[in-house]
C-alpha positions in Angstrom: -8.9 -4.3 33.4 -10.0 -6.9 31.1 -8.6 -8.4 28.0 -11.0 -6.1 25.8 -9.5 -3.0 27.6 -5.8 -4.2 26.9 -6.4 -5.0 23.3 -8.2 -1.5 22.8 -4.9 0.1 24.6 -2.6 -1.7 22.2 -4.5 -0.8 19.1 -4.4 2.8 20.3 -0.7 2.5 21.0 0.0 1.0 17.5 -2.0 3.9 15.8 -0.4 6.5 17.7 3.2 5.2 17.0 2.5 4.5 13.3 1.1 8.3 13.2 4.2 9.5 14.9 6.4 7.6 12.4 4.4 9.2 9.5 5.2 12.7 11.0 8.9 11.8 11.4 9.1 10.3 7.7 9.1 14.1 6.7 12.5 14.5 8.4 15.8 14.5 6.4 18.4 12.1 7.7 20.3 15.0 9.3 17.2 16.0 11.1 16.5 12.6 12.1 19.8 12.2 13.7 20.2 15.5 15.1 21.2 15.7 18.7 18.6 17.8 20.5 19.7 17.3 23.9 16.9 15.0 24.6 16.7 11.8 26.9 18.1 9.8 23.8 19.7 12.7 21.9 17.9 12.7 18.5 14.4 11.6 17.2 16.2 8.3 16.0 17.6 7.7 19.5 14.4 8.2 21.1 12.4 5.8 18.5 15.2 3.4 18.9 14.8 3.6 22.7 10.9 2.8 22.2 11.4 0.2 19.8 13.9 -1.4 22.2 11.7 -1.1 25.1 8.7 -2.8 23.2 10.9 -5.7 22.1 12.1 -6.0 25.9 8.7 -6.1 27.4 7.5 -8.5 24.7 10.4 -10.9 25.3 9.5 -10.9 29.1 5.9 -11.5 28.4 6.6 -14.3 26.4 9.4 -15.9 28.7 12.2 -14.9 26.4 15.7 -13.4 27.1 15.5 -9.5 26.4 18.0 -7.8 24.4 18.7 -4.1 24.4 18.5 -2.3 20.8 21.0 0.2 19.9 20.6 2.8 17.4 22.9 1.1 15.1 20.9 -2.0 15.1 18.2 0.2 13.2 20.4 2.7 11.5 17.9 4.1 8.9 14.4 5.1 9.3 13.0 2.7 6.8 14.8 -0.2 8.8 13.5 1.1 12.1 9.9 1.4 10.8 10.0 -2.2 9.4 11.4 -3.6 12.5 8.5 -1.9 14.4 6.0 -3.6 11.9 7.3 -6.9 13.0 7.0 -5.9 16.8 3.5 -4.6 16.3 2.3 -8.1 14.7 4.2 -10.0 17.3 2.7 -8.1 20.0 -1.0 -8.2 18.8 -0.7 -11.9 18.4 0.8 -12.1 22.1 -2.0 -9.8 23.3 -4.8 -12.0 21.5 -3.3 -15.0 23.5 -3.9 -13.5 26.9 -6.8 -14.4 29.2 -8.6 -12.2 31.8 -7.2 -14.5 34.5 -3.5 -14.0 33.2 -4.0 -10.3 33.1 -4.4 -10.2 37.0 -1.8 -12.9 38.1 1.8 -11.6 38.9 4.1 -12.1 36.0 7.7 -12.4 36.9 10.6 -11.1 35.0 14.2 -10.0 35.2 15.2 -6.4 34.2 18.2 -5.7 32.3 20.5 -5.4 35.5 19.4 -8.6 36.8 16.9 -7.8 39.4 13.6 -9.9 39.6 10.3 -8.2 39.7 6.6 -9.5 39.7 3.4 -7.6 39.0 0.1 -8.5 37.5 0.5 -8.7 33.9 -2.2 -5.8 33.2 0.1 -3.4 34.9 3.2 -4.4 32.7 1.0 -3.9 29.8 -0.4 -0.6 31.0 3.1 0.6 31.8 4.4 -0.4 28.2 1.6 1.8 26.6 2.5 4.7 29.0 6.1 4.6 28.2 5.6 4.9 24.6 3.2 7.9 25.3 5.7 9.8 27.4 8.4 9.3 24.5 6.0 10.2 21.6 5.5 13.6 23.3 9.2 14.1 23.4 9.1 13.5 19.6 6.6 16.0 19.2 8.7 18.5 20.9 11.7 17.3 18.7 9.8 17.8 15.6 8.7 21.4 16.4 12.3 22.2 17.2 13.4 20.9 13.8 10.4 22.9 12.2 8.6 20.0 11.2 4.8 19.3 11.8 3.9 16.7 14.7 0.6 15.0 14.4 -2.0 14.6 17.5 -1.7 11.0 19.2 -3.8 11.7 22.3 -5.9 9.1 23.2 -9.3 11.2 22.8 -8.4 11.7 19.2 -8.0 8.1 18.7 -11.6 7.4 20.1 -12.9 10.3 17.9 -11.4 8.7 14.8 -12.9 5.2 15.7 -16.4 6.6 15.8 
């Protein structure tokens, strides 16, 4: 892994999340918050979890103290979407500051339970993108359950669109 690969992965991640948010924007407030028995209940809960995880990982990488995001912290779709725009910008700024050397060095952090971990930074960055991909897949299923139309967010679709 090198910085270019990581930058490309995060451009993809932002692209896929924005497409997911666009698909979700067609939902009513009731649909957005309807508990569908998913890991985080509703589309709202799942997106809140994703946003919270993005914020937590970013805080860890920057040496800050992560704070969990709860659904009531981003109670509306518009608030959630605008919060994500801030996180996207801050993440892109952080990624632009990372060097190839930093990617391969262990980066220590403390999880929300107080356990200390250290893995190469590139593994943590890859994990964050993979985590989002997993939950975007769940949202695709929830959109179908709600009678809405999901949009493709596969990596190969991203590459095809960038030709």
